[in-house]
TIRO-2110 file (N, C-alpha, C; in Angstrom, 1 decimal):
// TIRO-2110
95.9, 112.8, 82.2, N, 1, A
95.0, 112.7, 83.3, CA, 1, A
95.2, 114.0, 84.2, C, 1, A
94.1, 114.6, 84.6, N, 2, A
94.2, 115.8, 85.5, CA, 2, A
94.4, 115.4, 86.9, C, 2, A
94.1, 116.4, 87.8, N, 3, A
94.2, 116.2, 89.2, CA, 3, A
93.1, 115.3, 89.8, C, 3, A
93.4, 114.4, 90.6, N, 4, A
92.5, 113.5, 91.3, CA, 4, A
92.5, 113.9, 92.8, C, 4, A
91.4, 114.4, 93.3, N, 5, A
91.3, 114.8, 94.7, CA, 5, A
90.7, 113.7, 95.5, C, 5, A
91.3, 113.3, 96.6, N, 6, A
90.8, 112.3, 97.5, CA, 6, A
90.3, 113.0, 98.8, C, 6, A
89.1, 112.7, 99.2, N, 7, A
88.7, 113.3, 100.5, CA, 7, A
88.3, 112.1, 101.4, C, 7, A
88.9, 112.0, 102.5, N, 8, A
88.5, 111.0, 103.5, CA, 8, A
87.4, 111.7, 104.4, C, 8, A
86.3, 110.9, 104.6, N, 9, A
85.2, 111.5, 105.3, CA, 9, A
85.7, 112.0, 106.7, C, 9, A
84.8, 112.8, 107.3, N, 10, A
85.1, 113.3, 108.6, CA, 10, A
85.0, 112.3, 109.7, C, 10, A
85.4, 112.7, 110.9, N, 11, A
85.4, 111.8, 112.1, CA, 11, A
84.1, 111.2, 112.4, C, 11, A
84.1, 109.9, 112.8, N, 12, A
82.9, 109.2, 113.4, CA, 12, A
83.3, 108.8, 114.8, C, 12, A
82.3, 108.3, 115.5, N, 13, A
82.6, 107.7, 116.8, CA, 13, A
83.6, 106.6, 116.7, C, 13, A
83.4, 105.8, 115.7, N, 14, A
84.2, 104.6, 115.5, CA, 14, A
85.6, 105.0, 115.1, C, 14, A
85.8, 105.9, 114.2, N, 15, A
87.1, 106.3, 113.8, CA, 15, A
87.9, 107.0, 115.0, C, 15, A
87.1, 107.7, 115.8, N, 16, A
87.8, 108.3, 117.0, CA, 16, A
88.3, 107.3, 117.9, C, 16, A
87.6, 106.2, 118.1, N, 17, A
88.0, 105.2, 119.1, CA, 17, A
88.9, 104.1, 118.4, C, 17, A
89.2, 104.2, 117.1, N, 18, A
90.0, 103.2, 116.5, CA, 18, A
89.4, 101.9, 116.1, C, 18, A
88.1, 101.9, 116.1, N, 19, A
87.4, 100.7, 115.7, CA, 19, A
87.3, 100.6, 114.1, C, 19, A
87.6, 99.4, 113.6, N, 20, A
87.6, 99.2, 112.2, CA, 20, A
86.2, 99.3, 111.7, C, 20, A
86.0, 100.3, 110.8, N, 21, A
84.6, 100.6, 110.3, CA, 21, A
84.6, 100.3, 108.8, C, 21, A
84.2, 99.1, 108.5, N, 22, A
84.1, 98.8, 107.1, CA, 22, A
82.7, 99.0, 106.5, C, 22, A
81.9, 98.0, 106.7, N, 23, A
80.5, 98.1, 106.1, CA, 23, A
79.5, 98.6, 107.1, C, 23, A
79.9, 98.9, 108.3, N, 24, A
78.9, 99.5, 109.3, CA, 24, A
78.7, 100.9, 108.9, C, 24, A
77.4, 101.3, 108.8, N, 25, A
77.1, 102.6, 108.3, CA, 25, A
76.9, 103.6, 109.5, C, 25, A
78.0, 104.1, 110.0, N, 26, A
78.0, 105.0, 111.2, CA, 26, A
78.0, 106.5, 110.7, C, 26, A
77.3, 107.4, 111.4, N, 27, A
77.3, 108.8, 111.0, CA, 27, A
78.5, 109.6, 111.5, C, 27, A
78.7, 110.8, 110.9, N, 28, A
79.7, 111.7, 111.4, CA, 28, A
79.4, 112.2, 112.8, C, 28, A
80.5, 112.5, 113.5, N, 29, A
80.3, 113.3, 114.7, CA, 29, A
80.2, 114.7, 114.4, C, 29, A
79.9, 115.6, 115.3, N, 30, A
79.8, 117.0, 115.1, CA, 30, A
81.2, 117.5, 114.6, C, 30, A
82.2, 117.0, 115.3, N, 31, A
83.6, 117.3, 114.9, CA, 31, A
83.9, 116.9, 113.4, C, 31, A
83.4, 115.7, 113.0, N, 32, A
83.5, 115.3, 111.7, CA, 32, A
82.8, 116.2, 110.7, C, 32, A
81.7, 116.7, 111.1, N, 33, A
81.0, 117.7, 110.2, CA, 33, A
81.8, 119.0, 110.1, C, 33, A
82.4, 119.4, 111.2, N, 34, A
83.2, 120.6, 111.2, CA, 34, A
84.4, 120.4, 110.3, C, 34, A
85.0, 119.2, 110.4, N, 35, A
86.2, 118.9, 109.5, CA, 35, A
85.8, 119.0, 108.0, C, 35, A
84.6, 118.5, 107.7, N, 36, A
84.2, 118.5, 106.3, CA, 36, A
84.0, 120.0, 105.9, C, 36, A
83.3, 120.7, 106.7, N, 37, A
83.0, 122.1, 106.3, CA, 37, A
84.3, 122.9, 106.1, C, 37, A
85.3, 122.6, 106.9, N, 38, A
86.6, 123.3, 106.8, CA, 38, A
87.3, 123.1, 105.4, C, 38, A
86.9, 122.1, 104.7, N, 39, A
87.5, 121.8, 103.4, CA, 39, A
86.9, 122.6, 102.3, C, 39, A
85.8, 123.2, 102.5, N, 40, A
85.1, 123.9, 101.4, CA, 40, A
86.0, 124.9, 100.7, C, 40, A
86.8, 125.7, 101.3, N, 41, A
87.6, 126.7, 100.5, CA, 41, A
88.6, 125.9, 99.7, C, 41, A
89.1, 124.8, 100.1, N, 42, A
90.1, 124.0, 99.3, CA, 42, A
89.4, 123.4, 98.1, C, 42, A
88.2, 123.0, 98.2, N, 43, A
87.5, 122.4, 97.1, CA, 43, A
87.0, 123.5, 96.2, C, 43, A
86.5, 124.5, 96.7, N, 44, A
85.9, 125.6, 95.9, CA, 44, A
86.9, 126.3, 95.0, C, 44, A
88.1, 126.2, 95.3, N, 45, A
89.2, 126.9, 94.5, CA, 45, A
89.5, 126.1, 93.2, C, 45, A
88.9, 125.0, 93.0, N, 46, A
89.1, 124.1, 91.8, CA, 46, A
87.9, 123.9, 91.0, C, 46, A
88.0, 123.7, 89.8, N, 47, A
86.9, 123.4, 88.9, CA, 47, A
86.7, 121.9, 89.0, C, 47, A
85.5, 121.5, 89.4, N, 48, A
85.2, 120.0, 89.6, CA, 48, A
84.5, 119.5, 88.3, C, 48, A
85.2, 118.5, 87.7, N, 49, A
84.6, 117.9, 86.5, CA, 49, A
83.6, 116.8, 86.8, C, 49, A
84.0, 116.0, 87.8, N, 50, A
83.2, 114.9, 88.2, CA, 50, A
83.5, 114.5, 89.6, C, 50, A
82.5, 114.0, 90.3, N, 51, A
82.7, 113.6, 91.7, CA, 51, A
82.0, 112.3, 92.0, C, 51, A
82.7, 111.4, 92.7, N, 52, A
82.2, 110.1, 93.1, CA, 52, A
82.2, 109.9, 94.6, C, 52, A
81.2, 109.2, 95.1, N, 53, A
81.2, 109.1, 96.6, CA, 53, A
80.8, 107.7, 97.0, C, 53, A
81.3, 107.2, 98.1, N, 54, A
81.0, 105.9, 98.7, CA, 54, A
79.5, 106.0, 99.0, C, 54, A
78.8, 104.8, 99.1, N, 55, A
77.4, 104.8, 99.4, CA, 55, A
77.1, 105.0, 100.9, C, 55, A
78.1, 105.0, 101.8, N, 56, A
77.9, 105.1, 103.2, CA, 56, A
77.7, 106.6, 103.7, C, 56, A
76.8, 106.7, 104.7, N, 57, A
76.4, 108.1, 105.1, CA, 57, A
77.5, 109.0, 105.5, C, 57, A
78.5, 108.4, 106.1, N, 58, A
79.7, 109.3, 106.5, CA, 58, A
80.4, 109.9, 105.4, C, 58, A
80.4, 109.2, 104.2, N, 59, A
81.0, 109.8, 103.0, CA, 59, A
80.0, 110.7, 102.3, C, 59, A
78.8, 110.3, 102.2, N, 60, A
77.8, 111.1, 101.5, CA, 60, A
77.6, 112.4, 102.2, C, 60, A
77.5, 112.4, 103.5, N, 61, A
77.4, 113.7, 104.3, CA, 61, A
78.6, 114.5, 104.1, C, 61, A
79.8, 113.9, 104.1, N, 62, A
81.0, 114.7, 103.9, CA, 62, A
80.9, 115.4, 102.5, C, 62, A
80.5, 114.6, 101.5, N, 63, A
80.5, 115.2, 100.2, CA, 63, A
79.5, 116.4, 100.1, C, 63, A
78.4, 116.2, 100.8, N, 64, A
77.4, 117.3, 100.8, CA, 64, A
77.9, 118.6, 101.5, C, 64, A
78.6, 118.3, 102.7, N, 65, A
79.1, 119.4, 103.5, CA, 65, A
80.2, 120.2, 102.8, C, 65, A
81.0, 119.5, 101.9, N, 66, A
82.0, 120.2, 101.2, CA, 66, A
81.5, 120.9, 99.9, C, 66, A
80.2, 120.7, 99.6, N, 67, A
79.7, 121.4, 98.5, CA, 67, A
79.6, 120.6, 97.2, C, 67, A
79.7, 119.3, 97.3, N, 68, A
79.5, 118.5, 96.1, CA, 68, A
78.1, 118.0, 96.1, C, 68, A
77.3, 118.5, 95.1, N, 69, A
75.9, 118.1, 95.1, CA, 69, A
75.6, 117.2, 93.9, C, 69, A
76.4, 117.3, 92.8, N, 70, A
76.2, 116.4, 91.7, CA, 70, A
77.3, 115.3, 91.8, C, 70, A
77.0, 114.3, 92.5, N, 71, A
77.9, 113.2, 92.8, CA, 71, A
77.4, 111.9, 92.3, C, 71, A
78.2, 111.0, 91.9, N, 72, A
77.8, 109.6, 91.5, CA, 72, A
78.2, 108.7, 92.7, C, 72, A
77.2, 108.0, 93.2, N, 73, A
77.4, 107.0, 94.2, CA, 73, A
78.0, 105.8, 93.6, C, 73, A
79.1, 105.3, 94.1, N, 74, A
79.8, 104.1, 93.5, CA, 74, A
80.2, 103.1, 94.6, C, 74, A
79.6, 101.9, 94.5, N, 75, A
79.8, 100.9, 95.5, CA, 75, A
81.3, 100.5, 95.6, C, 75, A
82.1, 100.7, 94.5, N, 76, A
83.5, 100.3, 94.6, CA, 76, A
84.3, 101.2, 95.6, C, 76, A
83.7, 102.3, 96.0, N, 77, A
84.4, 103.2, 96.9, CA, 77, A
84.1, 102.9, 98.4, C, 77, A
83.4, 101.8, 98.6, N, 78, A
83.2, 101.5, 100.1, CA, 78, A
84.5, 101.1, 100.7, C, 78, A
84.5, 101.2, 102.0, N, 79, A
85.7, 100.9, 102.8, CA, 79, A
86.0, 99.4, 102.8, C, 79, A
87.2, 99.0, 103.1, N, 80, A
87.7, 97.6, 103.2, CA, 80, A
86.7, 96.8, 104.0, C, 80, A
86.3, 95.7, 103.5, N, 81, A
85.4, 94.8, 104.3, CA, 81, A
86.3, 94.1, 105.3, C, 81, A
86.1, 94.4, 106.6, N, 82, A
87.0, 93.9, 107.6, CA, 82, A
86.6, 92.5, 108.1, C, 82, A
85.5, 92.0, 107.6, N, 83, A
85.0, 90.7, 108.0, CA, 83, A
84.9, 90.5, 109.5, C, 83, A
85.6, 89.5, 110.1, N, 84, A
85.5, 89.3, 111.5, CA, 84, A
86.1, 90.3, 112.4, C, 84, A
86.8, 91.3, 111.8, N, 85, A
87.4, 92.4, 112.6, CA, 85, A
86.6, 93.7, 112.5, C, 85, A
85.4, 93.6, 112.0, N, 86, A
84.5, 94.8, 111.9, CA, 86, A
84.2, 95.2, 113.4, C, 86, A
84.4, 96.5, 113.6, N, 87, A
84.1, 97.1, 114.9, CA, 87, A
85.1, 96.8, 116.0, C, 87, A
86.2, 96.2, 115.7, N, 88, A
87.3, 95.8, 116.6, CA, 88, A
88.5, 96.7, 116.4, C, 88, A
89.2, 97.1, 117.5, N, 89, A
90.4, 97.9, 117.3, CA, 89, A
91.6, 97.0, 117.1, C, 89, A
92.7, 97.6, 116.6, N, 90, A
93.9, 96.9, 116.4, CA, 90, A
94.5, 96.3, 117.7, C, 90, A
94.4, 97.1, 118.8, N, 91, A
94.8, 96.7, 120.1, CA, 91, A
94.1, 95.4, 120.5, C, 91, A
92.8, 95.3, 120.2, N, 92, A
92.1, 94.1, 120.6, CA, 92, A
92.5, 92.9, 119.7, C, 92, A
92.7, 93.2, 118.4, N, 93, A
93.1, 92.1, 117.5, CA, 93, A
94.5, 91.5, 117.9, C, 93, A
95.4, 92.4, 118.4, N, 94, A
96.7, 92.0, 118.8, CA, 94, A
96.7, 91.1, 120.0, C, 94, A
95.7, 91.1, 120.8, N, 95, A
95.6, 90.2, 121.9, CA, 95, A
95.6, 88.8, 121.5, C, 95, A
94.9, 88.5, 120.4, N, 96, A
94.8, 87.1, 120.0, CA, 96, A
95.6, 86.8, 118.7, C, 96, A
96.1, 87.9, 118.1, N, 97, A
97.0, 87.7, 116.9, CA, 97, A
98.1, 88.7, 116.9, C, 97, A
99.1, 88.5, 117.8, N, 98, A
100.2, 89.5, 117.9, CA, 98, A
100.9, 89.7, 116.5, C, 98, A
101.2, 90.9, 116.3, N, 99, A
101.9, 91.3, 115.1, CA, 99, A
101.0, 91.4, 113.8, C, 99, A
99.7, 91.2, 114.0, N, 100, A
98.8, 91.4, 112.9, CA, 100, A
98.9, 92.8, 112.3, C, 100, A
98.9, 92.8, 110.9, N, 101, A
99.0, 94.1, 110.2, CA, 101, A
98.1, 94.0, 109.0, C, 101, A
97.1, 94.8, 108.9, N, 102, A
96.0, 94.8, 107.9, CA, 102, A
96.6, 94.6, 106.5, C, 102, A
97.5, 95.5, 106.1, N, 103, A
97.9, 95.5, 104.7, CA, 103, A
98.7, 94.3, 104.3, C, 103, A
99.3, 93.5, 105.3, N, 104, A
100.0, 92.3, 105.0, CA, 104, A
99.1, 91.1, 105.2, C, 104, A
98.3, 91.1, 106.2, N, 105, A
97.7, 89.9, 106.7, CA, 105, A
96.2, 89.8, 106.3, C, 105, A
95.6, 90.9, 105.9, N, 106, A
94.1, 90.9, 105.6, CA, 106, A
93.4, 90.7, 106.9, C, 106, A
92.2, 90.1, 106.8, N, 107, A
91.3, 90.1, 108.0, CA, 107, A
90.8, 88.6, 108.3, C, 107, A
90.2, 88.5, 109.4, N, 108, A
89.6, 87.2, 109.8, CA, 108, A
88.2, 87.1, 109.0, C, 108, A
87.8, 85.9, 108.6, N, 109, A
86.6, 85.7, 107.9, CA, 109, A
85.4, 86.2, 108.8, C, 109, A
84.4, 86.8, 108.1, N, 110, A
83.2, 87.3, 108.8, CA, 110, A
82.0, 86.5, 108.3, C, 110, A
80.8, 87.0, 108.7, N, 111, A
79.6, 86.4, 108.2, CA, 111, A
79.4, 86.5, 106.7, C, 111, A
78.4, 85.7, 106.2, N, 112, A
78.2, 85.7, 104.7, CA, 112, A
78.0, 87.1, 104.1, C, 112, A
77.3, 88.0, 104.9, N, 113, A
77.0, 89.4, 104.3, CA, 113, A
78.2, 90.3, 104.3, C, 113, A
79.3, 90.0, 105.0, N, 114, A
80.5, 90.7, 104.9, CA, 114, A
81.7, 89.7, 105.3, C, 114, A
82.1, 88.9, 104.4, N, 115, A
83.1, 87.9, 104.6, CA, 115, A
84.5, 88.4, 104.8, C, 115, A
84.8, 89.6, 104.4, N, 116, A
86.1, 90.1, 104.5, CA, 116, A
86.8, 90.2, 103.2, C, 116, A
87.8, 91.0, 103.1, N, 117, A
88.6, 91.2, 101.8, CA, 117, A
90.1, 91.1, 102.1, C, 117, A
90.8, 90.5, 101.1, N, 118, A
92.2, 90.6, 101.1, CA, 118, A
92.7, 91.9, 100.6, C, 118, A
94.0, 92.3, 100.8, N, 119, A
94.5, 93.5, 100.2, CA, 119, A
94.3, 93.5, 98.7, C, 119, A
94.5, 92.3, 98.1, N, 120, A
94.5, 92.2, 96.6, CA, 120, A
93.0, 92.5, 96.1, C, 120, A
92.0, 92.0, 96.9, N, 121, A
90.6, 92.3, 96.5, CA, 121, A
90.3, 93.8, 96.6, C, 121, A
90.8, 94.4, 97.6, N, 122, A
90.6, 95.9, 97.7, CA, 122, A
91.3, 96.6, 96.6, C, 122, A
92.5, 96.1, 96.2, N, 123, A
93.2, 96.6, 95.1, CA, 123, A
92.5, 96.5, 93.8, C, 123, A
91.8, 95.4, 93.6, N, 124, A
91.0, 95.2, 92.4, CA, 124, A
89.8, 96.2, 92.3, C, 124, A
89.2, 96.5, 93.4, N, 125, A
88.2, 97.6, 93.4, CA, 125, A
88.8, 98.9, 93.1, C, 125, A
90.0, 99.2, 93.7, N, 126, A
90.6, 100.4, 93.4, CA, 126, A
91.0, 100.6, 91.9, C, 126, A
91.4, 99.5, 91.3, N, 127, A
91.7, 99.5, 89.9, CA, 127, A
90.5, 99.9, 89.1, C, 127, A
89.4, 99.3, 89.4, N, 128, A
88.1, 99.6, 88.7, CA, 128, A
87.7, 101.0, 88.9, C, 128, A
87.9, 101.5, 90.1, N, 129, A
87.6, 102.9, 90.3, CA, 129, A
88.5, 103.9, 89.5, C, 129, A
89.8, 103.5, 89.5, N, 130, A
90.7, 104.4, 88.7, CA, 130, A
90.4, 104.3, 87.2, C, 130, A
89.9, 103.2, 86.7, N, 131, A
89.5, 103.2, 85.3, CA, 131, A
88.3, 104.1, 85.1, C, 131, A
87.4, 104.2, 86.1, N, 132, A
86.2, 105.1, 85.9, CA, 132, A
86.7, 106.6, 86.0, C, 132, A
87.7, 106.8, 86.9, N, 133, A
88.3, 108.2, 87.0, CA, 133, A
88.9, 108.6, 85.6, C, 133, A
89.6, 107.7, 85.0, N, 134, A
90.2, 108.0, 83.7, CA, 134, A
89.2, 108.3, 82.7, C, 134, A
88.1, 107.5, 82.7, N, 135, A
87.0, 107.8, 81.7, CA, 135, A
86.4, 109.1, 82.0, C, 135, A
86.2, 109.5, 83.3, N, 136, A
85.7, 110.8, 83.6, CA, 136, A
86.5, 111.9, 83.1, C, 136, A
87.8, 111.8, 83.2, N, 137, A
88.7, 112.8, 82.7, CA, 137, A
88.6, 113.0, 81.2, C, 137, A
88.3, 111.8, 80.5, N, 138, A
88.1, 111.9, 79.1, CA, 138, A
86.8, 112.6, 78.7, C, 138, A
85.8, 112.6, 79.6, N, 139, A
84.5, 113.1, 79.3, CA, 139, A
84.3, 114.5, 79.8, C, 139, A
85.2, 115.0, 80.6, N, 140, A
84.9, 116.3, 81.2, CA, 140, A
86.1, 117.1, 81.4, C, 140, A
86.0, 118.4, 81.7, N, 141, A
87.1, 119.3, 82.0, CA, 141, A
87.1, 119.5, 83.5, C, 141, A
88.2, 119.7, 84.1, N, 142, A
88.4, 119.9, 85.5, CA, 142, A
88.9, 118.7, 86.2, C, 142, A
88.9, 118.8, 87.6, N, 143, A
89.5, 117.7, 88.4, CA, 143, A
88.4, 116.7, 88.7, C, 143, A
88.8, 115.6, 89.2, N, 144, A
87.8, 114.6, 89.7, CA, 144, A
88.0, 114.4, 91.2, C, 144, A
86.9, 114.3, 91.9, N, 145, A
87.0, 114.1, 93.4, CA, 145, A
86.4, 112.8, 93.8, C, 145, A
87.0, 112.1, 94.7, N, 146, A
86.5, 110.9, 95.3, CA, 146, A
86.3, 111.1, 96.8, C, 146, A
85.2, 110.9, 97.3, N, 147, A
84.9, 111.0, 98.8, CA, 147, A
84.7, 109.6, 99.3, C, 147, A
85.6, 109.1, 100.1, N, 148, A
85.5, 107.7, 100.6, CA, 148, A
86.2, 107.6, 101.9, C, 148, A
86.9, 106.5, 102.1, N, 149, A
87.4, 106.0, 103.4, CA, 149, A
88.9, 105.8, 103.4, C, 149, A
89.4, 105.8, 104.6, N, 150, A
90.9, 105.9, 104.8, CA, 150, A
91.6, 104.7, 104.2, C, 150, A
91.3, 103.5, 104.6, N, 151, A
92.1, 102.4, 104.1, CA, 151, A
91.9, 102.2, 102.6, C, 151, A
90.7, 102.3, 102.1, N, 152, A
90.4, 102.2, 100.7, CA, 152, A
91.2, 103.2, 99.9, C, 152, A
91.2, 104.5, 100.3, N, 153, A
91.9, 105.5, 99.6, CA, 153, A
93.4, 105.3, 99.6, C, 153, A
93.9, 104.7, 100.7, N, 154, A
95.3, 104.4, 100.7, CA, 154, A
95.7, 103.4, 99.7, C, 154, A
94.9, 102.4, 99.6, N, 155, A
95.1, 101.3, 98.6, CA, 155, A
95.0, 101.9, 97.2, C, 155, A
94.0, 102.8, 97.0, N, 156, A
93.8, 103.4, 95.6, CA, 156, A
95.0, 104.2, 95.3, C, 156, A
95.6, 104.9, 96.3, N, 157, A
96.8, 105.7, 96.0, CA, 157, A
98.0, 104.8, 95.6, C, 157, A
98.1, 103.7, 96.3, N, 158, A
99.2, 102.8, 95.9, CA, 158, A
99.0, 102.3, 94.5, C, 158, A
97.8, 101.9, 94.1, N, 159, A
97.5, 101.4, 92.8, CA, 159, A
97.7, 102.5, 91.7, C, 159, A
97.3, 103.8, 92.1, N, 160, A
97.6, 104.9, 91.1, CA, 160, A
99.0, 105.1, 90.8, C, 160, A
99.9, 104.8, 91.9, N, 161, A
101.3, 105.0, 91.7, CA, 161, A
102.0, 103.7, 91.1, C, 161, A
101.2, 102.7, 90.8, N, 162, A
101.7, 101.5, 90.2, CA, 162, A
102.3, 100.5, 91.2, C, 162, A
101.9, 100.7, 92.5, N, 163, A
102.5, 99.9, 93.6, CA, 163, A
101.4, 98.8, 94.0, C, 163, A
101.9, 97.7, 94.6, N, 164, A
100.9, 96.7, 95.1, CA, 164, A
100.0, 97.3, 96.1, C, 164, A
98.8, 96.7, 96.2, N, 165, A
97.8, 97.2, 97.2, CA, 165, A
98.3, 97.3, 98.6, C, 165, A
99.2, 96.4, 99.0, N, 166, A
99.7, 96.4, 100.4, CA, 166, A
100.6, 97.6, 100.7, C, 166, A
101.1, 98.3, 99.6, N, 167, A
101.9, 99.5, 99.8, CA, 167, A
101.0, 100.7, 100.3, C, 167, A
99.7, 100.5, 100.3, N, 168, A
98.8, 101.6, 100.9, CA, 168, A
99.2, 101.8, 102.3, C, 168, A
99.9, 100.9, 103.0, N, 169, A
100.4, 101.0, 104.3, CA, 169, A
101.3, 102.3, 104.5, C, 169, A
101.9, 102.7, 103.4, N, 170, A
102.9, 103.8, 103.5, CA, 170, A
102.2, 105.2, 103.6, C, 170, A
100.9, 105.3, 103.4, N, 171, A
100.2, 106.6, 103.3, CA, 171, A
99.2, 106.8, 104.4, C, 171, A
99.7, 107.2, 105.5, N, 172, A
98.7, 107.5, 106.6, CA, 172, A
97.7, 108.6, 106.2, C, 172, A
96.5, 108.4, 106.5, N, 173, A
95.4, 109.3, 106.1, CA, 173, A
94.5, 109.7, 107.2, C, 173, A
94.4, 110.9, 107.6, N, 174, A
93.6, 111.4, 108.7, CA, 174, A
92.1, 111.6, 108.2, C, 174, A
91.2, 111.7, 109.2, N, 175, A
89.8, 112.0, 108.9, CA, 175, A
89.7, 113.5, 108.5, C, 175, A
88.8, 113.7, 107.6, N, 176, A
88.5, 115.1, 107.1, CA, 176, A
89.7, 115.8, 106.5, C, 176, A
90.4, 115.0, 105.6, N, 177, A
91.5, 115.6, 104.9, CA, 177, A
91.4, 115.5, 103.4, C, 177, A
92.2, 116.3, 102.7, N, 178, A
92.1, 116.3, 101.3, CA, 178, A
93.5, 115.9, 100.8, C, 178, A
93.6, 115.1, 99.7, N, 179, A
94.8, 114.7, 99.1, CA, 179, A
94.7, 115.0, 97.6, C, 179, A
95.8, 115.2, 96.9, N, 180, A
95.8, 115.4, 95.5, CA, 180, A
96.8, 114.5, 94.8, C, 180, A
96.3, 113.8, 93.8, N, 181, A
97.2, 112.9, 93.0, CA, 181, A
97.2, 113.6, 91.6, C, 181, A
98.4, 113.6, 91.1, N, 182, A
98.6, 114.3, 89.8, CA, 182, A
99.7, 113.5, 89.0, C, 182, A
100.3, 114.3, 88.1, N, 183, A
101.4, 113.7, 87.3, CA, 183, A
102.5, 114.7, 87.2, C, 183, A
103.7, 114.2, 87.0, N, 184, A
104.9, 115.0, 86.8, CA, 184, A
105.7, 114.3, 85.7, C, 184, A
105.9, 115.0, 84.6, N, 185, A
106.6, 114.4, 83.4, CA, 185, A
105.9, 113.2, 83.0, C, 185, A
104.6, 113.2, 83.0, N, 186, A
103.8, 112.0, 82.6, CA, 186, A
103.7, 110.9, 83.5, C, 186, A
104.3, 111.0, 84.7, N, 187, A
104.3, 109.9, 85.7, CA, 187, A
103.4, 110.3, 86.9, C, 187, A
102.7, 109.3, 87.4, N, 188, A
101.8, 109.6, 88.6, CA, 188, A
102.6, 110.0, 89.8, C, 188, A
102.1, 111.0, 90.5, N, 189, A
102.8, 111.5, 91.8, CA, 189, A
101.7, 111.8, 92.8, C, 189, A
102.1, 111.9, 94.1, N, 190, A
101.3, 112.5, 95.1, CA, 190, A
101.7, 114.0, 95.1, C, 190, A
100.7, 114.9, 94.8, N, 191, A
101.0, 116.3, 94.8, CA, 191, A
100.7, 117.0, 96.1, C, 191, A
99.8, 116.4, 96.9, N, 192, A
99.5, 116.9, 98.3, CA, 192, A
98.9, 115.8, 99.1, C, 192, A
99.2, 115.8, 100.4, N, 193, A
98.7, 114.7, 101.2, CA, 193, A
98.2, 115.2, 102.6, C, 193, A
97.1, 114.7, 103.1, N, 194, A
96.6, 115.0, 104.4, CA, 194, A
96.4, 116.5, 104.7, C, 194, A
95.9, 117.2, 103.7, N, 195, A
95.8, 118.6, 103.8, CA, 195, A
94.5, 119.0, 104.6, C, 195, A
94.7, 119.9, 105.5, N, 196, A
93.6, 120.6, 106.2, CA, 196, A
93.9, 122.1, 106.1, C, 196, A
92.8, 122.9, 106.1, N, 197, A
93.1, 124.3, 106.1, CA, 197, A
93.8, 124.8, 107.4, C, 197, A
94.5, 125.8, 107.4, N, 198, A
95.2, 126.3, 108.6, CA, 198, A
94.1, 126.7, 109.6, C, 198, A
94.4, 126.3, 110.9, N, 199, A
93.4, 126.6, 111.9, CA, 199, A
93.5, 128.0, 112.5, C, 199, A
END
């Protein structure tokens, strides 16, 4: 398997304020657009074999701004469904649920159209996505790029490394950053994490 590049979308108003942004389709801020544009040199220096993007506008716009035009929209790349915690900050959740931690505790149930996901359910989506990435490597030359969301990409990284989904907690991921997953001696590794161009 070749290099797998992960791009977290640029800043949104909700990410800036710490609100859990799962299925709410919020746009990038101007700073988020600048973050995306700044990644162009990092992406351009690699041969892209395939690119996949989340269906939400913050990810699709990021993909476009970094120069990825032939992308496959994949619903498995959507962010964690936060259910009843959608749009709420961790500080607010702790007022009624002290000690709550997303990767261990999951979320409160939400309405029927977004009931919420457990860490294991997010991990199942990540596993499906990794299987598609592996198929893409078999069909093309070059690296594969995923443009998606912070918590989902953290879980996907854990699963790529053979860890439980909850271990995504170990990988802090900023907006508008690039990460590279690769192999060393045939074993999966993190080759670069939270990369931004020098300012």
